[in-house]
Steps between C-alpha positions, in 0.01 A plus 500: 500500500448374144174403331615139522563520874153646555349233276671226700346638821155506341519154340689308766414663831163668450337243271726198577467365147582129474641301209178301463281811467394713207563875511343774289650850481244757383641833386442779250701694247614763752610255771670241279849519662353409840289226346803357318708500821228305681464259206875437485511400866179297482622309196811395692281354775237326285473379141138617500547878498324735259488874444193677361517861383216732401449876446461700824144510628287813468460539875572334833264206536438457127475134404792355302435317170334160540813298407685678781224414747509137388878483540478635856226257600682208338823546693615396845676834555458839331670838529360808329732803464269735308449872438137488610393293798358149457453465879124555502414332168283194445801343326707516816215385723411207276865393482516484880165320515643243258781436748778712354705704744640826381604860536417815309751782463278789386673806356835348585816678383851362489600723792203390711557134405864498605443714812189321625627148436838562664355359817470191714129430477508255788612795716224719354246227577622494860452878526149459358424241765628733773292799386193283444523365854501858634202627301265215411285515817493880527177690550667828407811603309627857527767642269683828560793670329713813543342636181158526667342158461258400775249244381323210672383182325253236616559170319172359633438153363740547208790259479863612497709360213870461441688505171820311572623419150523131596267309265563130550145360521275409207264784419712755692549853379714806577620828356873534449683687640314408819503585867195648670221437751171667414129529576195666349359674810128524569537856630756780524512858625772766504762651271789338317788677331689331217867597476636203303362367171154541350377486146469691275789694656740217573766577760417829672763769534656561842252704706211434258192344660148394402227526764180297533219533754288194577163476675301182547721306260460756220761745376348848541791725399788458256757781495642412158310623193618221268414212732171665596411533133563132433291398801220733385512342154466155656214626717306593187502129419456337843397777740626499859686171445780705344559672837520175697793468742610169358817377668748530783828326422830458685821436303725209600761479222823575685700497175336823381726767648364802312191596304538507121162633383338164419193428712547125438838512675471798733185377678701192603783700660550392861398760754255677268122506501276538196138608493280462193183652355245321282458133420538244779302209354822320412645524853212393720266798478168551327554819296560489127650805331713561190783649710732386779741780596767405755681777686819417695599650835872496570504554879192344656443397859242225536296438815294186558224554757703784647840326507779588256620200301838418350529537123770321299777731381715485187 
């Protein structure tokens, strides 16, 4: 799949840009080819397309320059392929509040762009609906895996969310590539074993695993020295919030047939589960932390109130 093909999926299917609408592409110096591909397609749909480029942000969540924020808020549609994430910035939130619909593509690479957008997002949305129907009323979710995972989550009053990639309503927002159903659970207990992708390691080697023990919704043991060190550094700033069990997610993107080492893409892979540590304030929880580490499980089995459910497969 070419950059143009992926851009057509994003502009025409995911965002459904119309000729009467304005579209702003926000990118940075390191993601310019993706930004240009999106701009080229958008400019063929509407005469009111713009592209705004700025130096990569210092960190995920750093605010873009004010002219960039104004351009996002002043458009009908925006897409933001950037090195550092704009997903949880005031700029993105204020653009949606102003009525713009849009998608961020944080840390996107050309490989992830072409792989993750080579998909029928209407099909992915249908898989999201199917998984959501199976989990949304659950009192208890249990996840096991051949690698040793056995962990139970209690969503409590927290709402399940889906990220379908279909953003057709004013004020709507999604990550791209998309395809997951997720919740920030109120409680969790057990052990989970990551055998897929997790930063800062990327794609784990065959047979390599990372183990985490969880008690009362807090991570109590981390087998990996590097990840443990980063969580301890965050804990110096925010205390126990750094050890919060933040998220349970189920991948629904059936176009992702293998993991590539990008959390943005790999956590969407159909048939996988991802579990995260740290911040959950942006996904329906109440814990703020300077980290959000997703770990991906390749071979999970998911039980809802004791019954195994069907997961979409690539």
